[in-house]
Structure formats: structure tokens, C-alpha cells
N, C-alpha and C positions, 0 to 999 in steps of 0.2 A: 504494500500500500504506500508507505513512505511519503504520502502527500497529505495535505490538509483539505483536499477537495471534498467537501461534504456532499456534493451532488453525485459522486461516483460510488454507488452502492454495490457495483459488480464485485469488487474484491471481498466485501463482507458476505455477499451471497455465495461466492465460491468457497470461502472458508466455512460457512455454515454447512455446506455440502460435505466438506471433509470432517467436520465435527460430528455430523450425523444429528444435528440439532438445529432447528429453526427458531430464532429468537422472536418473541413477541415484541420485545423492546431492543432493537438492534444497537441502540446507544450503549447498552451494557457491554456488548461485544466490542464496540469501538473504544470504550473506556478501558477495557481489559487489554487492549493492544496499544495503549498510549503510554509510552515510557516517560519518565519524569523529565528527561532532556527535551522532549517535544513539548510537553506541557509548559515548561519553563520559558520556552522561546515564544509562546503565544500570549495574547492579551489575557490578563487575569480573568479566570472563570470560564474562558472559552473552552479549554480542555482541562480535565483533571487527570493526573497520572494514575496508573494502575496499582499504585502501592497499597491502597486500602483493600482493593479486591484481592491482591496477592496475600495479604494478611488473612482474610476470610478463607480464601482458597486453600491455604495451607491446612486449616482446621477441617474443612470439608474433605480434602484428600486424606488426611489422617483418619478421620472417622470412617469413611467408606472403606479404606484399607483395613483398619482394625476390625470392622464388622465382617468383612469378607474373610479375613484370616481366622477370626473366631469361629465362624461357621464352617470353614472348609479345611482347616489344618488341625492336626491332633497334638501337636507339640506343646511343651510347657510354656509358661508365660515368657521366660527368657528367650526362648527360640522364636516365639511370635514377635517379640519386640525387635529382635535382630532382622527378621524377615520384613517387618514393617519399615524399618530403617532403610533396608536395601531397596524397597519398592518406591520410597518417597524421597530418596536422596537426590541431590542436584544432578548427579550423573544420569539417573533414571529419568528425571523430569526433563532434562535436556534431550534425551533420546525420544521421549514422547513428543516433545515440541518439534523435533526434527522430522518425525514421522508425519506430522501435520503441516510441515513447512511453515511454521509460525513466523519465522524470520521475515518472510516476504510480505507479511501483513502488518508488521509492527510500524507504529508511528514513532519515529526516532528524531531527535534533534539533529541538526546538520553535522555537528562534530561527532556525535555518537554514530551516525550513519557512515560518515567518512572513515571512522576508525574500526569498522567491522562489527558494530554493535548487534546487527541482525544475526550474527553467527556466534555471539558470545554466550557460552553456556549459562552463566548466571542470569543474563537478561532473558534468555529463552526459557529457562526453568521458572523464573518469576512470572513470565507471561503465561506459561501453562497453568500455574496456580491461579492467576487472575482470570483466565478463561474459565477455569473450573468454578470459581466463585460467581462469575457472570451467569453461567448456566444454572447454578444453584439458585441464584436470586430470581432468575427468569422462569425457571421451571420446577424448582423445588428439589428435594433430595432424590426422588426417583429419576429425574433427568440427569442430575449430577452422577448418580450411580451408573446409569446406563452409559454415560459418556466415559467414565473412568474404568469400569470393569474390564473392557477389552485390553487396555494398556496394562492394567495390573496383572491380569491372567497371563498375558504374553511375557511380561517381565518375570513373573513368578516361575514360569516354565524355563525361561533362560537362566534364572538364578539357580535352579535345581541342577542344571547341567554343568555349572561352574563350581570350583572348590569354594568353600565358605570363606568369606572375607567380612570382617566386622566394619560396617559402614558408618558407625557412630564416631 
């Protein structure tokens, strides 16, 4: 996306297709894609950064992951904690964001865009959390769960094929 053209909704529509979710309020998705560098370059109040959504998305992601593991894994609490950490760590969130090609939809400030922000793992992981929160706010926990579970199940299967590594 990388532009502030509010009339071009095509990128948002394209991303909604990749998300498997159609927003009732597309402004939530736009907000989820707005990096603080972009918001800071605009007139006050025109754009808000995705940081508050990122905060909420982290909790939604943690809850969906914990409930899934609770119902589908038989290990003790310590093992479940380690699995959850592996599924929601920055590396995993970065991979989820790459799968969606989130970087091409981000609204970044000029400097951030110029220095490769659209490919930076921390920015993409944060954007994934923000998108998760936007889906949660727009469609509730069932929509957030439906969005997240395919990523979590795939990462869990991948994690089982690799030797254990403590991600905390």
C-alpha cells in the first residue's frame, strides 16, 4: 500500500482476501497497517498508529493459542507454556506476516520505507498482532480464532519436526 490515498481500497480488498476475513469496518484494517512512522508524518489525528491494536492483538493471540493448546495437547503446564512461547514469538509472527505478504500493505513513513521497514521482522510481527486485534474488534473472538488457527496449527506441526528450543 505504502501510500496515503484513501480512495484506493483495492489493496485492502486484496489483503482481506488473503486474511480470509471481510471487515465490516475497513478503517480497523487500515489502522492495523499504519506504522507509527507514517502516523507521525501526517497531520495530527489523520492517522493513528497500530501500536494500541498491537497491544490488544498480543493478548488475543495469546488467548487463542493457550485455549487451542489446552484442548489439543496433553503435556504438563510447563510444556504448554514453552509451546505457546514458540507459537507466538517474533520469529513465528514474522513468518505468519510473510505468508500474508503484510509488508506490501503497510503504511510506513518515508524513512522507514526507505530503510526496508516493510521487511523488518519486528515491524511485520507487530503488524500481524495489530491485524489480529482488528479482526477481533470487527468480528469478535470467533473471527479472530478462525483467522489464527491455521497459522498456529501449521507452526505447531513445524515445531514438532524440529528439536526443542526454548523461545523465552
